[in-house]
Residue frames as a rotation matrix with the C-alpha (Angstrom) as fourth column:
MET 1
-0.241 0.621 0.746 10.67
0.934 0.357 0.005 -8.36
-0.264 0.697 -0.666 37.27
ARG 2
0.773 0.549 -0.319 9.72
0.481 -0.834 -0.268 -4.69
-0.413 0.054 -0.909 37.61
LEU 3
0.073 -0.841 -0.537 13.32
-0.225 -0.538 0.812 -3.66
-0.972 0.062 -0.228 36.83
ARG 4
-0.699 -0.322 0.639 13.28
0.454 0.490 0.744 -5.68
-0.552 0.810 -0.196 33.63
GLN 5
0.210 0.877 0.432 9.92
0.963 -0.110 -0.246 -4.22
-0.169 0.468 -0.868 32.61
ARG 6
0.744 0.049 -0.666 11.13
0.127 -0.989 0.069 -0.66
-0.656 -0.136 -0.743 33.19
LEU 7
-0.357 -0.924 -0.134 14.31
-0.110 -0.101 0.989 -1.31
-0.928 0.368 -0.066 31.21
LEU 8
-0.550 0.222 0.805 12.28
0.789 0.454 0.414 -2.64
-0.274 0.863 -0.425 28.29
THR 9
0.583 0.811 -0.052 9.88
0.769 -0.572 -0.285 0.32
-0.261 0.126 -0.957 28.52
GLY 10
0.421 -0.519 -0.744 12.80
-0.133 -0.847 0.515 2.75
-0.897 -0.118 -0.426 28.52
LEU 11
-0.636 -0.693 0.339 14.39
0.186 0.288 0.939 1.00
-0.749 0.661 -0.054 25.55
VAL 12
-0.173 0.666 0.725 11.17
0.978 0.202 0.048 1.07
-0.114 0.718 -0.687 23.53
THR 13
0.762 0.486 -0.429 10.74
0.484 -0.867 -0.122 4.76
-0.431 -0.115 -0.895 24.38
LEU 14
0.285 -0.750 -0.596 14.29
-0.284 -0.661 0.695 5.82
-0.916 -0.029 -0.401 23.57
LEU 15
-0.284 -0.520 0.806 15.01
0.524 0.619 0.585 3.61
-0.803 0.588 0.097 20.56
PRO 16
0.452 0.462 0.763 12.91
0.892 -0.211 -0.400 5.54
-0.024 0.861 -0.508 17.98
LEU 17
0.969 -0.108 -0.220 14.39
-0.075 -0.985 0.154 8.84
-0.234 -0.132 -0.963 19.19
LEU 18
0.166 -0.983 0.083 17.97
-0.209 0.047 0.977 7.53
-0.964 -0.179 -0.198 19.10
VAL 19
-0.147 -0.172 0.974 17.54
0.808 0.548 0.219 6.02
-0.571 0.819 0.059 15.64
THR 20
0.764 0.496 0.414 16.05
0.643 -0.645 -0.414 9.29
0.061 0.582 -0.811 14.37
LEU 21
0.808 -0.521 -0.275 18.87
-0.341 -0.794 0.503 11.36
-0.481 -0.312 -0.819 15.84
TYR 22
-0.084 -0.866 0.493 21.45
0.148 0.478 0.865 8.95
-0.985 0.146 0.089 14.42
PHE 23
0.154 0.219 0.963 19.89
0.955 0.218 -0.202 9.20
-0.255 0.951 -0.176 10.97
LEU 24
0.969 0.226 0.102 19.81
0.244 -0.944 -0.222 13.00
0.046 0.240 -0.970 11.10
GLY 25
0.505 -0.855 -0.120 23.43
-0.369 -0.339 0.865 13.07
-0.780 -0.392 -0.487 12.26
TRP 26
-0.150 -0.532 0.834 24.44
0.549 0.656 0.517 10.73
-0.822 0.535 0.193 9.45
VAL 27
0.525 0.412 0.745 22.67
0.850 -0.299 -0.433 12.89
0.044 0.861 -0.507 6.86
TYR 28
0.965 -0.180 -0.193 24.31
-0.130 -0.960 0.248 16.02
-0.230 -0.214 -0.949 8.28
THR 29
0.166 -0.976 0.137 27.80
-0.234 0.096 0.967 14.51
-0.958 -0.193 -0.213 8.20
TYR 30
-0.089 -0.174 0.981 27.40
0.763 0.621 0.180 12.88
-0.640 0.764 0.077 4.80
SER 31
0.796 0.456 0.398 26.07
0.606 -0.602 -0.521 16.05
0.002 0.656 -0.755 3.16
GLY 32
0.799 -0.539 -0.266 28.99
-0.397 -0.806 0.440 18.12
-0.451 -0.246 -0.858 4.44
GLY 33
-0.086 -0.880 0.468 31.58
-0.033 0.472 0.881 15.58
-0.996 0.061 -0.070 3.35
TYR 34
0.171 0.216 0.961 30.04
0.887 0.392 -0.246 15.25
-0.430 0.894 -0.125 -0.10
ILE 35
0.975 0.203 0.093 30.03
0.223 -0.891 -0.396 19.01
0.002 0.407 -0.914 -0.71
GLN 36
0.498 -0.859 -0.124 33.65
-0.503 -0.402 0.765 19.28
-0.706 -0.319 -0.632 0.43
THR 37
-0.125 -0.527 0.841 34.66
0.416 0.741 0.527 16.49
-0.901 0.415 0.126 -1.94
VAL 38
0.528 0.400 0.749 32.97
0.844 -0.149 -0.515 18.21
-0.095 0.904 -0.416 -4.89
LEU 39
0.982 -0.154 -0.107 34.59
-0.155 -0.988 0.004 21.55
-0.106 0.013 -0.994 -4.06
ARG 40
0.209 -0.963 0.171 38.04
-0.262 0.114 0.958 19.95
-0.942 -0.245 -0.228 -3.78
LEU 41
0.142 -0.112 0.984 37.62
0.799 0.599 -0.047 18.58
-0.584 0.793 0.174 -7.31
VAL 42
0.686 0.117 0.718 37.42
0.581 -0.682 -0.444 22.15
0.438 0.721 -0.536 -8.59
ASP 43
-0.313 -0.942 -0.119 40.35
0.799 -0.194 -0.569 23.14
0.513 -0.273 0.814 -6.37
PHE 44
-0.066 0.344 0.937 38.31
-0.335 -0.892 0.304 25.23
0.940 -0.294 0.174 -3.95
GLU 45
-0.577 -0.195 -0.793 38.84
0.634 0.507 -0.585 25.03
0.516 -0.840 -0.169 -0.20
VAL 46
0.448 0.820 0.356 36.06
0.264 -0.502 0.824 26.25
0.854 -0.275 -0.441 2.09
PRO 47
-0.402 -0.574 0.713 37.26
-0.516 -0.502 -0.694 28.35
0.757 -0.647 -0.095 5.05
ARG 48
-0.807 0.006 -0.591 37.00
0.390 0.757 -0.524 26.48
0.444 -0.653 -0.613 8.35
ALA 49
-0.873 0.476 -0.107 34.53
-0.201 -0.552 -0.809 29.02
-0.444 -0.685 0.578 9.74
TYR 50
-0.194 0.837 -0.512 31.98
-0.973 -0.230 -0.008 28.17
-0.124 0.497 0.859 7.01
GLN 51
-0.799 -0.204 -0.565 32.39
-0.372 0.906 0.199 24.39
0.472 0.370 -0.800 7.03
PRO 52
-0.839 0.527 0.136 29.60
0.162 0.481 -0.862 23.74
-0.519 -0.701 -0.489 9.60
ALA 53
-0.064 0.860 -0.507 27.12
-0.561 -0.451 -0.694 25.27
-0.826 0.240 0.511 7.12
LEU 54
-0.717 -0.311 -0.624 28.08
-0.697 0.280 0.661 22.90
-0.031 0.908 -0.417 4.28
PRO 55
-0.887 0.416 0.201 25.63
0.391 0.908 -0.152 20.11
-0.246 -0.056 -0.968 5.26
PHE 56
-0.024 0.923 -0.383 22.73
0.254 -0.365 -0.896 22.55
-0.967 -0.119 -0.226 5.04
VAL 57
-0.159 -0.115 -0.981 23.93
-0.836 -0.512 0.196 23.62
-0.525 0.851 -0.015 1.60
GLY 58
-0.959 -0.241 -0.150 24.06
-0.284 0.826 0.486 19.96
0.007 0.509 -0.861 0.60
LEU 59
-0.557 0.822 0.122 20.52
0.579 0.489 -0.652 19.35
-0.595 -0.292 -0.748 1.83
PHE 60
0.116 0.582 -0.805 19.28
-0.255 -0.766 -0.590 22.42
-0.960 0.273 0.060 -0.02
LEU 61
-0.449 -0.356 -0.819 20.94
-0.868 -0.042 0.494 21.31
-0.210 0.933 -0.291 -3.27
ALA 62
-0.976 0.143 0.162 19.51
0.158 0.984 0.084 17.81
-0.147 0.108 -0.983 -2.83
GLY 63
-0.167 0.972 -0.164 16.03
0.405 -0.084 -0.910 19.31
-0.899 -0.218 -0.380 -2.48
VAL 64
0.061 0.117 -0.991 16.57
-0.705 -0.698 -0.126 21.40
-0.706 0.707 0.040 -5.62
LEU 65
-0.821 -0.436 -0.370 17.75
-0.569 0.565 0.597 18.30
-0.051 0.700 -0.712 -7.52
ILE 66
-0.750 0.609 0.256 14.71
0.485 0.771 -0.412 16.28
-0.448 -0.184 -0.875 -6.40
TYR 67
0.111 0.818 -0.565 12.41
0.024 -0.571 -0.821 19.12
-0.993 0.078 -0.083 -7.48
LEU 68
-0.199 -0.263 -0.944 14.07
-0.879 -0.378 0.290 19.38
-0.433 0.888 -0.156 -10.90
VAL 69
-0.989 -0.146 -0.022 13.83
-0.143 0.908 0.394 15.61
-0.038 0.393 -0.919 -11.45
GLY 70
-0.408 0.910 0.070 10.15
0.537 0.301 -0.788 15.73
-0.738 -0.284 -0.612 -10.48
THR 71
0.192 0.429 -0.883 9.58
-0.433 -0.770 -0.468 18.57
-0.881 0.472 0.038 -12.94
LEU 72
-0.584 -0.505 -0.635 11.44
-0.793 0.191 0.578 16.63
-0.171 0.842 -0.512 -15.63
ALA 73
-0.933 0.221 0.285 9.38
0.208 0.975 -0.077 13.50
-0.295 -0.012 -0.955 -14.97
GLU 74
-0.020 0.984 -0.176 6.16
0.304 -0.161 -0.939 15.44
-0.953 -0.072 -0.296 -15.63
ASN 75
0.067 -0.047 -0.997 7.41
-0.797 -0.603 -0.025 16.48
-0.600 0.796 -0.077 -19.07
TYR 76
0.930 0.367 -0.005 6.97
-0.292 0.729 -0.619 14.21
-0.223 0.577 0.786 -22.10
LEU 77
0.500 -0.816 -0.289 10.61
-0.319 0.137 -0.938 14.35
0.805 0.561 -0.192 -23.19
GLY 78
-0.246 -0.577 0.779 11.71
-0.940 -0.055 -0.338 14.03
0.237 -0.815 -0.529 -19.59
ARG 79
0.442 0.490 0.752 9.61
-0.648 0.753 -0.110 10.88
-0.620 -0.439 0.650 -19.12
ARG 80
0.952 -0.128 -0.278 11.09
-0.154 0.585 -0.796 9.40
0.264 0.801 0.537 -22.30
PHE 81
0.081 -0.992 0.099 14.61
-0.576 -0.127 -0.807 10.09
0.813 0.009 -0.582 -21.02
ILE 82
-0.203 -0.113 0.973 13.89
-0.960 0.217 -0.175 8.63
-0.192 -0.970 -0.153 -17.57
HIS 83
0.756 0.542 0.366 12.28
-0.451 0.837 -0.310 5.52
-0.474 0.069 0.878 -19.09
SER 84
0.722 -0.576 -0.383 15.30
-0.222 0.331 -0.917 5.03
0.655 0.747 0.111 -21.35
LEU 85
-0.268 -0.831 0.487 17.62
-0.782 -0.108 -0.614 5.33
0.563 -0.546 -0.620 -18.36
GLU 86
0.119 0.416 0.902 15.42
-0.875 0.473 -0.103 2.94
-0.470 -0.776 0.420 -16.40
ARG 87
0.959 0.236 -0.157 15.51
-0.283 0.798 -0.533 0.34
0.000 0.555 0.832 -19.18
SER 88
0.254 -0.946 -0.200 19.31
-0.403 0.084 -0.911 0.55
0.879 0.313 -0.360 -19.19
VAL 89
-0.361 -0.353 0.863 19.42
-0.928 0.042 -0.371 -0.05
0.095 -0.935 -0.343 -15.42
LEU 90
0.469 0.671 0.575 17.06
-0.716 0.669 -0.197 -3.04
-0.517 -0.320 0.794 -15.71
LEU 91
0.719 -0.273 -0.639 19.49
-0.417 0.566 -0.711 -4.75
0.556 0.778 0.294 -18.08
ILE 92
-0.400 -0.901 0.168 22.01
-0.644 0.146 -0.751 -5.27
0.652 -0.409 -0.638 -15.25
PRO 93
-0.171 0.442 -0.880 21.13
0.211 0.889 0.406 -8.56
0.962 -0.116 -0.245 -13.49
ILE 94
-0.371 -0.003 -0.929 21.71
0.907 0.214 -0.363 -7.79
0.200 -0.977 -0.077 -9.79
VAL 95
-0.983 -0.057 -0.173 21.17
0.095 -0.970 -0.225 -4.04
-0.155 -0.238 0.959 -10.00
ARG 96
-0.580 0.814 0.014 17.71
-0.328 -0.249 0.911 -4.44
0.745 0.524 0.412 -11.53
ASP 97
-0.022 0.567 -0.823 16.48
0.672 0.618 0.408 -6.49
0.741 -0.544 -0.394 -8.55
ILE 98
-0.544 -0.247 -0.802 17.68
0.794 -0.460 -0.397 -3.84
-0.271 -0.853 0.447 -6.11
TYR 99
-0.988 0.153 0.010 16.23
-0.137 -0.909 0.394 -1.08
0.069 0.388 0.919 -8.29
LYS 100
-0.334 0.923 -0.191 12.81
0.016 0.208 0.978 -2.75
0.942 0.324 -0.084 -8.53
ALA 101
-0.058 0.294 -0.954 12.66
0.925 0.376 0.060 -3.33
0.376 -0.879 -0.293 -4.77
VAL 102
-0.720 -0.270 -0.639 13.62
0.539 -0.797 -0.271 0.26
-0.436 -0.540 0.720 -3.90
GLN 103
-0.906 0.413 0.091 11.27
-0.204 -0.615 0.761 1.60
0.370 0.672 0.642 -6.59
GLN 104
-0.147 0.905 -0.400 8.33
0.370 0.426 0.826 -0.37
0.917 -0.027 -0.398 -5.22
ILE 105
-0.170 0.024 -0.985 9.03
0.985 -0.033 -0.171 0.71
-0.037 -0.999 -0.018 -1.65
ALA 106
-0.924 -0.216 -0.316 9.30
0.213 -0.976 0.043 4.36
-0.317 -0.027 0.948 -2.73
HIS 107
-0.673 0.738 0.049 6.03
-0.202 -0.247 0.948 4.16
0.712 0.628 0.315 -4.67
THR 108
-0.057 0.668 -0.742 4.36
0.707 0.552 0.443 2.48
0.705 -0.499 -0.504 -1.73
LEU 109
-0.216 -0.117 -0.969 5.45
0.934 -0.315 -0.170 5.05
-0.285 -0.942 0.177 0.83
PHE 110
-0.517 -0.158 -0.841 5.48
0.171 -0.982 0.079 8.28
-0.839 -0.104 0.535 -1.18
GLY 111
-0.982 -0.005 -0.190 4.08
-0.181 -0.279 0.943 7.84
-0.058 0.960 0.273 -4.66
GLN 112
-0.057 0.990 -0.127 0.68
-0.958 -0.090 -0.271 7.56
-0.280 0.107 0.954 -6.20
LYS 113
-0.333 -0.049 0.942 -0.47
-0.170 0.985 -0.008 3.99
-0.928 -0.163 -0.336 -6.34
GLU 114
-0.811 0.021 -0.584 -0.69
-0.583 0.043 0.811 2.52
0.042 0.999 -0.022 -9.84
VAL 115
-0.505 0.671 -0.543 -3.18
0.333 0.732 0.595 -0.03
0.796 0.120 -0.593 -8.54
GLN 116
-0.516 0.425 0.744 -6.05
-0.760 -0.628 -0.168 1.25
0.396 -0.652 0.647 -6.44
PHE 117
-0.807 0.244 -0.539 -7.15
0.391 0.903 -0.176 -1.39
0.443 -0.353 -0.824 -3.96
SER 118
0.089 0.932 0.351 -10.67
0.050 -0.356 0.933 -1.06
0.995 -0.065 -0.078 -2.61
ARG 119
0.626 0.076 0.776 -9.65
-0.730 -0.292 0.618 -1.93
0.273 -0.953 -0.128 0.97
ALA 120
-0.580 -0.812 -0.066 -7.41
-0.677 0.526 -0.515 -4.01
0.453 -0.253 -0.855 3.21
ALA 121
0.629 0.774 0.075 -8.61
-0.717 0.541 0.439 -7.36
0.299 -0.330 0.895 4.50
VAL 122
-0.514 -0.720 0.465 -7.44
-0.797 0.602 0.051 -10.69
-0.317 -0.344 -0.884 5.89
ILE 123
0.487 0.595 -0.639 -8.10
-0.725 0.683 0.084 -14.22
0.487 0.423 0.764 4.71
GLU 124
0.545 -0.299 0.783 -7.34
-0.438 0.695 0.570 -17.63
-0.715 -0.654 0.248 6.17
TYR 125
0.890 -0.367 -0.271 -4.28
-0.157 0.311 -0.937 -18.71
0.429 0.877 0.219 4.22
PRO 126
-0.582 -0.034 -0.813 -2.52
-0.736 0.448 0.508 -21.06
0.347 0.894 -0.286 3.58
ARG 127
-0.569 0.471 -0.674 -4.77
0.426 0.870 0.248 -23.11
0.703 -0.146 -0.696 5.90
ARG 128
0.511 0.844 0.162 -7.53
0.177 -0.288 0.941 -22.70
0.841 -0.452 -0.297 8.46
GLY 129
0.774 -0.157 -0.614 -6.38
0.622 0.003 0.783 -20.93
-0.121 -0.988 0.100 11.61
LEU 130
-0.385 -0.898 -0.216 -3.64
0.742 -0.440 0.506 -18.90
-0.549 0.035 0.835 9.88
TYR 131
0.737 0.668 -0.108 -4.49
0.515 -0.658 -0.550 -15.38
-0.438 0.349 -0.828 8.75
VAL 132
-0.463 -0.854 0.238 -2.68
0.821 -0.312 0.478 -13.25
-0.334 0.417 0.845 6.18
LEU 133
-0.024 0.403 -0.915 -3.24
-0.014 -0.915 -0.403 -9.62
-1.000 0.003 0.028 5.24
CYS 134
-0.450 -0.063 0.891 -4.45
0.856 0.252 0.451 -8.98
-0.253 0.966 -0.059 1.70
PHE 135
-0.699 0.243 -0.672 -5.79
-0.296 -0.954 -0.036 -6.22
-0.650 0.174 0.739 -0.52
VAL 136
0.106 0.838 0.535 -9.16
0.467 0.434 -0.771 -6.54
-0.878 0.332 -0.346 -2.19
VAL 137
-0.903 -0.429 0.015 -8.77
0.181 -0.348 0.920 -6.03
-0.389 0.834 0.392 -5.95
GLN 138
-0.492 0.805 -0.332 -12.27
-0.869 -0.427 0.251 -6.64
0.060 0.412 0.909 -7.30
SER 139
0.022 0.610 0.792 -15.16
-0.406 0.729 -0.551 -9.07
-0.914 -0.310 0.264 -7.38
VAL 140
-0.884 -0.409 0.226 -14.92
-0.009 0.497 0.868 -11.70
-0.467 0.765 -0.443 -10.11
GLU 141
-0.101 0.969 -0.225 -18.71
-0.526 -0.244 -0.814 -11.99
-0.844 0.036 0.535 -10.61
GLY 142
0.498 0.395 0.772 -18.58
0.234 0.796 -0.558 -14.91
-0.835 0.459 0.304 -13.04
ARG 143
0.766 -0.229 -0.601 -16.07
-0.611 -0.551 -0.569 -13.28
-0.201 0.803 -0.562 -15.41
LEU 144
-0.431 -0.892 -0.135 -13.69
-0.902 0.419 0.107 -16.23
-0.039 0.168 -0.985 -15.15
PRO 145
0.679 0.730 0.072 -15.81
-0.723 0.683 -0.106 -19.17
-0.126 0.020 0.992 -16.33
PRO 146
-0.030 0.910 -0.413 -16.24
0.183 0.412 0.893 -21.91
0.983 -0.049 -0.179 -15.31
LEU 147
-0.882 -0.260 -0.393 -15.50
0.431 -0.105 -0.896 -20.40
0.192 -0.960 0.205 -11.89
PRO 148
0.069 0.997 -0.027 -18.91
0.919 -0.053 0.390 -19.65
0.387 -0.052 -0.920 -10.31
GLU 149
0.166 0.096 0.981 -19.99
-0.077 -0.991 0.110 -16.28
0.983 -0.094 -0.157 -8.97
GLY 150
0.963 0.260 0.068 -19.28
-0.061 -0.035 0.997 -15.22
0.262 -0.965 -0.018 -5.41
TYR 151
0.373 -0.904 -0.208 -15.47
0.922 0.337 0.188 -15.02
-0.100 -0.262 0.960 -5.63
THR 152
0.981 -0.137 -0.140 -13.22
-0.130 -0.990 0.056 -12.03
-0.147 -0.037 -0.989 -5.01
ALA 153
0.458 -0.885 0.084 -9.71
0.569 0.219 -0.793 -11.43
0.683 0.411 0.603 -6.34
VAL 154
0.975 -0.220 -0.009 -7.29
-0.122 -0.572 0.811 -10.41
-0.183 -0.790 -0.584 -3.58
LEU 155
0.385 -0.921 -0.065 -3.58
-0.168 0.000 -0.986 -9.68
0.908 0.390 -0.155 -3.60
VAL 156
0.934 -0.233 -0.271 -1.57
0.337 0.317 0.887 -11.35
-0.121 -0.919 0.374 -0.84
PRO 157
0.737 -0.662 0.133 1.53
-0.471 -0.646 -0.601 -9.10
0.484 0.380 -0.788 -0.63
THR 158
0.521 -0.686 -0.508 5.06
0.788 0.616 -0.023 -9.98
0.328 -0.388 0.861 0.38
SER 159
0.936 -0.264 -0.232 7.41
-0.079 -0.802 0.592 -7.89
-0.342 -0.536 -0.772 2.51
PRO 160
-0.376 0.223 -0.899 8.99
0.361 -0.859 -0.364 -5.51
-0.853 -0.461 0.243 1.80
VAL 161
-0.922 0.050 -0.383 7.76
-0.363 -0.449 0.816 -5.35
-0.132 0.892 0.433 -1.83
PRO 162
-0.272 0.898 0.345 3.95
-0.350 0.242 -0.905 -5.67
-0.896 -0.367 0.249 -1.78
ALA 163
0.358 0.503 -0.787 3.50
-0.883 -0.092 -0.461 -5.93
-0.304 0.859 0.411 -5.56
SER 164
-0.516 -0.611 -0.601 5.56
-0.758 0.652 -0.012 -9.13
0.399 0.449 -0.799 -5.70
GLY 165
-0.479 0.416 0.773 2.75
-0.554 0.539 -0.634 -11.02
-0.681 -0.732 -0.028 -3.96
VAL 166
-0.972 0.206 0.117 0.27
0.234 0.749 0.620 -13.50
0.040 0.630 -0.776 -5.38
VAL 167
-0.488 0.872 -0.019 -3.31
-0.858 -0.476 0.193 -12.99
0.159 0.111 0.981 -6.55
ILE 168
-0.974 0.223 0.049 -5.79
0.196 0.925 -0.325 -15.45
-0.117 -0.307 -0.944 -5.03
LEU 169
-0.404 0.914 0.025 -9.45
-0.437 -0.217 0.873 -16.02
0.803 0.341 0.488 -5.83
VAL 170
-0.995 0.036 -0.094 -11.29
0.101 0.363 -0.926 -16.34
0.001 -0.931 -0.365 -2.51
PRO 171
-0.169 0.985 -0.034 -14.98
0.864 0.165 0.476 -16.92
0.474 0.051 -0.879 -1.74
SER 172
-0.230 0.057 0.971 -16.33
0.010 -0.998 0.061 -13.44
0.973 0.024 0.229 -1.04
GLU 173
0.759 0.613 0.221 -17.84
-0.213 -0.088 0.973 -14.44
0.616 -0.785 0.064 2.31
GLU 174
0.673 -0.572 -0.469 -14.40
0.739 0.550 0.389 -15.53
0.035 -0.608 0.793 3.55
VAL 175
-0.285 -0.721 0.631 -12.78
0.563 -0.659 -0.499 -12.14
0.776 0.213 0.594 2.99
ILE 176
0.350 0.341 -0.873 -12.63
0.931 -0.228 0.284 -10.32
-0.102 -0.912 -0.397 6.34
PRO 177
0.412 -0.195 0.890 -12.48
0.334 -0.877 -0.346 -6.52
0.848 0.439 -0.296 5.81
LEU 178
-0.266 -0.565 -0.781 -10.14
0.963 -0.116 -0.244 -4.61
0.048 -0.817 0.575 8.11
GLU 179
0.811 0.584 -0.032 -11.11
0.583 -0.802 0.131 -1.26
0.051 -0.125 -0.991 9.60
ILE 180
0.068 -0.821 -0.568 -7.81
0.270 -0.533 0.802 0.35
-0.961 -0.208 0.185 8.56
SER 181
0.651 0.138 -0.747 -6.82
-0.568 -0.564 -0.599 2.32
-0.504 0.814 -0.288 5.48
VAL 182
0.934 -0.342 0.105 -4.96
0.316 0.651 -0.690 0.81
0.168 0.678 0.716 2.54
GLU 183
0.394 -0.825 0.405 -2.02
-0.387 -0.549 -0.741 3.15
0.834 0.135 -0.535 3.29
GLU 184
0.244 -0.269 0.932 -1.73
-0.960 0.069 0.271 1.84
-0.137 -0.961 -0.242 6.86
ALA 185
0.840 0.100 0.533 -1.84
-0.086 0.995 -0.050 -1.73
-0.535 -0.004 0.845 5.59
LEU 186
0.805 -0.587 0.083 0.88
0.166 0.088 -0.982 -0.99
0.569 0.805 0.168 3.02
LYS 187
0.189 -0.746 0.638 3.12
-0.805 -0.490 -0.335 0.45
0.563 -0.450 -0.693 5.74
TYR 188
0.504 0.070 0.861 2.52
-0.684 0.641 0.349 -2.71
-0.527 -0.764 0.371 7.78
VAL 189
0.949 -0.129 0.288 3.65
0.264 0.825 -0.499 -4.88
-0.174 0.550 0.817 4.83
VAL 190
0.611 -0.751 0.248 6.65
-0.077 -0.368 -0.927 -2.75
0.788 0.547 -0.283 3.86
SER 191
0.075 -0.578 0.813 7.89
-0.929 -0.336 -0.153 -2.70
0.362 -0.744 -0.562 7.49
ALA 192
-0.492 -0.236 -0.838 7.56
-0.142 0.971 -0.190 -6.50
0.859 0.026 -0.511 7.72
GLY 193
0.216 0.746 -0.630 4.88
0.565 0.431 0.704 -6.20
0.796 -0.508 -0.328 10.38
PHE 194
-0.577 -0.524 -0.627 6.61
0.809 -0.259 -0.528 -3.69
0.114 -0.811 0.573 12.65
LEU 195
-0.970 0.242 0.008 4.44
-0.242 -0.968 -0.065 -0.66
-0.008 -0.065 0.998 11.81
LEU 196
-0.511 0.853 -0.108 1.04
0.854 0.518 0.049 -1.66
0.097 -0.067 -0.993 13.09
PRO 197
-0.069 0.567 0.821 -1.81
0.185 -0.801 0.569 0.89
0.980 0.191 -0.049 12.98
GLU 198
-0.886 -0.353 0.300 -1.79
-0.182 -0.332 -0.926 2.79
0.426 -0.875 0.230 16.25
LYS 199
-0.654 0.733 0.185 -5.55
-0.202 0.066 -0.977 2.63
-0.729 -0.677 0.105 16.77
PRO 200
-0.811 0.436 0.391 -8.05
0.571 0.440 0.693 0.77
0.130 0.785 -0.605 14.56
SER 201
-0.851 0.505 0.145 -11.08
-0.493 -0.863 0.112 2.87
0.182 0.024 0.983 13.70
GLY 202
0.191 0.978 0.085 -13.54
-0.968 0.174 0.180 0.05
0.162 -0.117 0.980 14.28
PRO 203
0.155 -0.093 0.984 -14.06
-0.523 0.837 0.162 -3.62
-0.838 -0.540 0.081 15.12
LEU 204
-0.849 -0.481 -0.221 -12.96
-0.468 0.488 0.736 -6.47
-0.246 0.729 -0.639 12.89
THR 205
0.095 0.910 -0.404 -15.75
-0.985 0.144 0.094 -7.90
0.144 0.389 0.910 10.75
PRO 206
-0.012 -0.108 0.994 -16.43
-0.542 0.836 0.084 -11.50
-0.840 -0.538 -0.069 11.87
LEU 207
-0.855 -0.363 -0.370 -15.74
-0.512 0.477 0.714 -14.38
-0.083 0.800 -0.594 9.51
PRO 208
0.217 0.973 -0.084 -18.97
-0.973 0.208 -0.104 -15.80
-0.083 0.104 0.991 8.05
GLN 209
-0.357 -0.274 0.893 -19.32
-0.345 0.927 0.146 -19.55
-0.868 -0.256 -0.425 8.33
ASN 210
-0.204 0.220 -0.954 -19.42
-0.968 0.098 0.230 -21.39
0.144 0.971 0.193 5.02
THR 211
0.057 0.309 0.949 -21.38
-0.603 0.769 -0.214 -24.53
-0.796 -0.560 0.230 5.74
ALA 212
0.927 0.366 -0.082 -21.23
-0.272 0.505 -0.819 -25.70
-0.259 0.782 0.567 2.12
ARG 213
0.191 -0.940 -0.283 -17.46
-0.966 -0.128 -0.227 -25.96
0.177 0.317 -0.932 2.14
PRO 214
0.710 0.077 -0.700 -16.26
-0.145 0.989 -0.038 -29.54
0.689 0.129 0.713 1.61
SER 215
0.812 -0.412 0.413 -14.28
-0.419 0.081 0.904 -31.19
-0.406 -0.908 -0.107 4.38
């Protein structure tokens, strides 16, 4: 039993490191091969002594390209060009689904959020005893008549694309705020539940009892 536990502990400890090293090795090899392919197209052969430095050149050029695209995206004409290119990509049936998924994940992890959620929470959904993470959008406050006051609009996200979730109107007293940031909750959703917050900053707010709820 102790042997099995130690093996599992060792695996959990080594796995993130091994995956990270594998990814870095893959990027290093891919960058070097890509640069060599481009240089061969212009009939230029890099001396063998300088070939180990090619991956670093590739990474540097990739960083320059990303910076230039970011600069272009902040310009009016650049935004118009990128939007036109994006519309062309979205016309392709299968490619547009992949593009939207990758775009949403990138915006979730690195970009500025187009929708600012007030906080992360959980609600009992789809039935009592089952909890699902959600993001509090805003209080309805009687703005959707004939729905009475005391309801809150929440987004129940789906993994790995949070924005493809469903908006639910929940009684405000049944929304349980979580003591974690919206960014940590988004990482939890995008990773399909694997990236849990390392240490919550506070206790979970208890669920108020709604005695007026019909049986």
